[in-house]
C-alpha positions in Angstrom: -70.3 54.6 47.0 -71.8 57.1 45.4 -69.5 60.2 44.4 -70.9 63.7 43.3 -68.5 65.1 41.7 -68.8 62.2 38.9 -72.3 61.1 39.5 -72.2 58.1 36.7 -69.4 59.5 35.0 -69.8 57.4 31.5 -67.5 58.3 27.9 -67.9 57.5 25.2 -64.9 58.7 22.6 -65.9 56.8 19.8 -65.5 57.0 16.5 -67.4 56.9 12.8 -71.0 59.0 13.5 -70.8 61.8 11.0 -67.7 62.1 8.1 -65.3 64.9 8.7 -66.2 66.1 11.8 -63.0 67.6 13.3 -64.8 68.1 17.2 -65.8 66.3 19.7 -69.8 66.3 20.8 -70.6 66.9 23.9 -73.7 65.3 26.2 -73.9 66.6 29.6 -76.5 65.4 31.8 -76.6 66.9 35.0 -79.3 66.2 38.2 -79.3 67.3 41.7 -77.7 64.9 44.5 -80.8 65.4 46.3 -83.2 62.9 45.1 -86.4 64.3 45.4 -85.0 67.5 44.0 -86.5 68.3 40.2 -84.7 71.3 39.3 -84.8 72.0 36.0 -82.8 75.1 36.1 -78.9 73.0 35.3 -76.6 74.7 32.4 -73.2 73.5 31.1 -70.2 76.2 29.5 -67.1 75.5 27.9 -64.3 78.2 27.6 -61.3 77.7 25.5 -58.5 78.4 28.5 -56.8 80.8 26.2 -57.3 84.6 28.3 -60.5 86.3 26.2 -62.2 83.3 24.8 -65.7 83.3 24.3 -67.8 80.9 26.4 -70.0 78.2 24.5 -73.3 77.4 26.8 -76.3 76.0 27.0 -79.4 75.7 29.1 -80.5 71.7 29.6 -83.8 70.6 28.9 -86.3 69.5 31.6 -84.6 66.4 31.9 -81.1 67.9 32.8 -79.5 66.5 29.4 -77.7 69.1 27.4 -75.1 69.1 24.1 -72.2 71.2 23.0 -69.8 71.1 20.0 -65.7 71.8 21.1 -63.6 72.3 18.0 -60.1 70.4 18.6 -56.8 72.3 19.4 -58.2 73.7 22.2 -58.2 72.9 26.5 -61.7 73.6 27.7 -63.2 74.5 31.0 -66.6 72.5 31.2 -68.8 73.9 33.8 -71.9 72.2 34.9 -73.5 74.9 37.3 -77.7 75.4 38.1 -78.9 78.5 41.2 -78.3 76.5 44.4 -75.9 75.1 43.7 -72.2 74.1 43.6 -71.0 73.9 40.6 -68.7 71.1 39.5 -66.4 71.5 36.9 -64.0 69.3 33.9 -60.4 70.1 31.8 -60.8 68.7 28.5 -57.4 68.6 26.8 -58.4 68.2 23.2 -55.3 68.9 21.9 -53.4 65.5 19.2 -55.4 63.8 17.2 -53.6 63.7 13.9 -55.5 64.4 10.6 -56.1 60.6 9.7 -57.1 60.5 13.3 -60.2 63.1 13.1 -61.8 62.7 11.0 -64.4 61.6 12.2 -64.9 63.5 14.9 -65.6 62.8 18.9 -68.4 62.0 21.3 -69.1 61.9 25.4 -70.9 61.3 27.2 -71.0 63.5 31.1 -73.1 62.6 34.2 -72.8 64.2 36.7 -74.9 65.2 40.2 -74.6 68.6 41.7 -75.3 69.2 45.3 -77.3 71.8 46.9 -75.3 74.3 48.8 -75.8 74.4 52.2 -74.4 76.0 55.1 -71.4 74.8 57.7 -70.3 72.7 54.7 -67.1 73.0 53.4 -67.1 72.4 49.2 -63.6 74.0 48.5 -63.1 70.7 46.9 -65.1 71.6 44.0 -63.0 74.1 43.2 -60.8 71.5 41.7 -61.4 70.0 38.0 -63.8 66.6 39.1 -61.6 64.8 36.1 -59.5 65.5 33.8 -58.9 64.4 30.3 -56.1 63.7 27.9 -55.9 62.7 24.2 -53.5 59.1 24.7 -51.7 58.3 20.7 -51.2 54.7 21.8 -54.9 53.9 22.5 -56.0 56.7 19.9 -58.9 58.3 21.7 -59.4 60.9 24.7 -59.2 59.4 27.8 -59.9 60.5 31.9 -57.3 60.9 34.1 -57.1 58.4 36.5 -55.5 59.1 39.1 -55.7 61.7 39.5 -60.3 61.0 39.8 -59.0 58.8 42.6 -57.2 61.0 44.3 -59.9 63.2 44.6 -62.3 60.8 46.1 -61.4 61.5 50.1 -61.8 64.6 50.1 -65.8 64.2 48.5 -66.0 61.7 50.8 -65.8 63.7 53.7 -68.0 67.2 51.8 -70.4 64.5 51.8 -70.6 62.7 54.8 -70.9 66.5 56.7 -73.2 67.5 54.2 -75.6 64.2 55.6 -74.7 65.1 58.8 -75.9 69.3 58.7 -78.8 67.6 56.6 -80.0 65.1 58.2 -79.8 67.8 61.3 -82.4 70.5 59.9 -84.5 68.0 59.3 
């Protein structure tokens, strides 16, 4: 089953890359859900959930690749968007790592496919985060809430089926 919201979400919360980093280096790959759409207008922004925070944002490369560096000890809403597409977002809770654990910083990669917006499709499920990550002390890394993601699958499947139905009538 092809899931719009996570596409091929690949996480690599890894250890040593650069010494003494206390941040999360986020690499995002954004594509259009429609294979024949070659959009290159994708952007990614991260906003600390504390009111009044300044967004950290970037435009993606021609291939839909983006990079952000997020300081630890914050909770971010990371949104992927493009004109004419339904935005998607994840919640990254970067609280938790101790001094020794954060020594090297962390890396992660996310791959997301955005669905073009068309009439007659209910996109309200996209108002919820497509994933939530937090620090797990036992595993000594950031982990995704798989239960939360699994619970969303039927709603995304319904949205995808409706999209295909409407798109099929247009062609």
